[in-house]
N, C-alpha and C positions, 0 to 999 in steps of 0.2 A: 436216651441221648445224654453223654456226657457232658455237663456244663459247668461253668463257674461264674461268679459273680463279675460284673464287667467295670473295673476301674477306669476312670478317665486317663487319657493318654495326652501329654504334653505335645504341642506343635513345635518343633524344633527347639530352638532356645528361647522361645516365647513363654509368657506366663499363661497362655491359653491351653485349656485341658478339653479334650473333647470325647465324646463316646466312640469306640472303635469301629463305627460304621458311619458314613457320611450319607445323607439323602440328597440324592440328585434333583435339583429343580428342574431340568431340562425338560420336563414333561409338563410342567405346570402351565394352564391355559393354551395346550397342544392336546396331546392323547390323554390328558387328565383335565377335566374342566372344573370349574371354581368349586363346586360342591365337593367332588372328589379330592381335588387338591386339598381343602380344607379338612376333610376327615384323615387323609394321610398324614398332614402336619399334626394334628390333634394325636393320631395313634403313635406316631414317631416319637413326639416328645414324652407323652404318656409312657411309653416303653423305655424311657431314660435316653433317648437320642438327643442331641444337641446341635450337630453341625449340619447346616443346610447349605449347599453348594448350588450357585446359580449363576447367570452371567447375564451382562447388559443386552446380548444380542439375542437371548432366548426369548421367543422364538420366532424371529424375524423373517425365516425361511416359509412359514406357514402362509398360504394365501390369504391376503386381508390382515396380517400382522405388520407391525412396524418395528418389533423388537422391544424389550421391557416387560412384555406380558407375565413372565415368571416372577420378576421382581415385584410387579405390581400386586400379584397375588399374595405373595408371601408378605407384603405390606399390609394388604387387607387383611390377612389372618392375624397379624401383630394388633392391629387396630380393634379387631373384634375381640380378641383374646386378653389383650394386655400382656402377652408373655414374651416381649423383647428380651428379657433377662433370661429366659430359658434357652435363646438360640445363640449359636456361634454363628454368624452370617459371612459366608465366604461368597464374592461376587467378582467380575472380571471385566476388563475393559480391552477394546480394540475390535468387536465384531458387531456392535451397534451400528446400523446403516447412518446414522447422524454423527457417530462419534467412532469413525473407523481409525484404526493405527494408533500409534503411540507417541505422537508429538505431546509436548509438554501442555499447551493449552488445551489439547483434546482430551489428556487425562485428568485435568482439573474439571473440565466441564462435564465430562462424563461420569466423574464421581459425584458430583453435585446432583446429576439427573438420577444416578442411582440411589443416593440418599433419599431423594425426595420419593421416588417410587416406593422404596421400602420403608418410608416413614420412619426412619431412625436417624440419629445425629452422628453415628459413627458406624463403619464398616469394619467387622472384626479381621478378616483377611482379604486383601484385594490383590487380585492376579493380574499381572500382564498376559492377556490370554493367548496372544500368539506374538512371536518376535517380530519386530518392525525394524528391519536393517534400513530402511530408508532415513531414519531418524538417528542422530547420532546417539550411541548408547549413554553417554554422560548425560544427556538432555532427558531422557526418559527415567533414567535412575535417580536424577534430582528431583523431577516431578513427584515421584512415588514417594521419596523420603520427605519431600516438603508436605505431602498430604498427613505424613504421619506426625509432623511437627504441627500442623494446623489443627491437630486433632480430629480429622476427618476419617482416618483409617487407622487400626491398631497396628497391623503387621502387613508386610509385603511379601509376595508369592509370584511365582512365575510358573508358567505352563507352555508345554510344546516348545521348549527351548533346548538347544543342543548343550552338549557337554562343555564345548569351548565356549559358548556364548554365556553360559552359568559362570564360567571361570571370568570372563570378561567383566560381567555384572559385579562380582564379588570384588575384583580389582579397582573397579571404578568406586565401589562403595568405600573400600578401605583406604584409597588414596584421598578420597574426599570427607571422610568421617560421615558418611551417610548411614541411614538406617538399612540392615542388610535384610535380605529376604529370609524368611525361615520355613517356607513351604515350597514345594515342587509336586506339580500335577502332570504326570505323563500317561500314555496309553500303555496299560499294564494288566494282565490276566493270566490265567492258567494256559491259554494258548497263543498269547503274544508276549513273549518273554525277552524281547531286545532290550528292554530296560535295565536287565540284570549285568550289563556290561558298564560302559563308561558312565552312564547316567547315575546307575547306583553307586558308583565309586564317587561321583561328585556329590551325592546326597550325604554320604558318609563323611566325605571331607569337609564339606560345609554345614554341616549339622541340619539338612534340610528334612523336615517331615513330609512323607510322601503320600499323596492321596491320589490312587490310580483310577483313572476313569475308564469306561468301557468293561468295568470289573466283570461283568458277566458276558463279555465277548458278543454284545448285540442281542443277548438272549441265547446264544447257544449254549452255554454252560448252565442253562436250566435244564437241558435234556428234552426240550419239546421239539427240536428239530432233528431227531436222529432219524436212521432208516429212511432217508429220503422225503421226510415231511416237507409239505409246502411252507415256505417262509413267506408270510403274506401280510406282515406287520409293517406299518409305515416307518417304524422305528428300527426293523430288525432284518431289512433286506441283507445286510452284511453278513448276518450269520452263516448264509449259504457258503461262504468262502472256507468254513471249517468243516464242511462235511466231505471228509476224507479219511483215509487210513489212520491218520494221526489223530484227527478227531475222535473217531470211533473208539480208539484207545483211551483217550482221556475221559470220554463218557462212561465207557466199561469201569475204568478206575474209581471215577465218582460214584457211580452206581454202588460200588463194594463198600465204599466208607460210608456212603449214605444210608444203605441199608444196615450197615453194624450200628449206627445211632439212630435209627429211626428218623432221620432227617431228609430233608428235600437235597436235589443236587445244587440248588443255588446257594443254600446254607453253607454246604461243603465247600462249594468253590470260593465263596467269599472268605470263608475261615482259613483255607489256604493262604490266601493272598494277605489277610492280615498278619499271619503269622511271618511273612517275609521280611528280611532285614531292612530297615527304614520305613517301612510301612506304618503310618499311624492309623489310617482308616482307608478301606476301599470306598468307592462312591458308587452307590446304586440306587436306580430310581424306582418307583412304583406308580403304575397308572391306575391301578385299581386298590382299594383298601384290602383287598384279600391275599395281594402278593406281600404286604409288608410284614407280617409274622416271619416269614422264612427269611427275609433281610436282616430283620432284629436279632433272630436266633444265631446269625452267623458271629455275633459279637460275644457271645458266651460258650458256644460249644467248642469242647477240647479234643482236638485231633493228636492221636499219638504221634510220635516221631516216625514209626514205621508207616503209619497213614500218610503223613506227609510226604515222606521218601516216596511212597507208591504213586501218588499224585504227581510229583516233581518228575519222576521218571518216566510215566506215560507220556508226558508233554514234552520231553526232552527233544 
């Protein structure tokens, strides 16, 4: 496998620098129990990783859960290890059942609740998880900026926002002298490429570092659902939508590149995403410790221009 060292990458215009793979915390306390989550966090940080992406709503959809389970486990890991300074923590507001939406008072209360669960005094990257058009955008933007001024968050970011709404957020920021977002989290991977239009143009224009979620297409890009395999994971039901001729072509192209490097399909798919314009780090999660090495390898594997082109063409 052709690899290189993995320098840390800046997030937009901020002074935060991160490993070019983000660890998704959506599985912590759900498909990854406490012991497995701790082992994964240990191995991720030992392997050079530092950015952990979570949300206050993870994993309220699980029977018996109320939201905040992922943040709580990350906080317990920090308390156990004392390694807060080894992490860049990204979390989000708007989907916790007790803190839904983006009204200013809700943003402030949700941030305090996240800080308590995480056991830290500052959130490094704080996302508006989903747009909330029921609240005047000026009010939402002011609340986020106020959290920076209060020292409770370092940087602001947006997730699942349209190109036009990103423009509006930036206009409000400029008109009022607020702190501007530095990152964008969209749905983007080798088989979901809508991001490459207006959203990527906005990321370039506004200097937003991009952190794609569903980077492995709900498991499809690992290759384990090829040839009519049954999709039975609680996380991966959506992978079935890619089981078509285009999906087959993508898997075939991944197979060829993976074989050339002695790497897994997941490693190659994440490496392709890492190399796309504006992308700082794909977000990928591991429910089991043995899944992590392939994810970490994506940060250092070097694909040739021809290999990148072959993957791009296969998924066109």
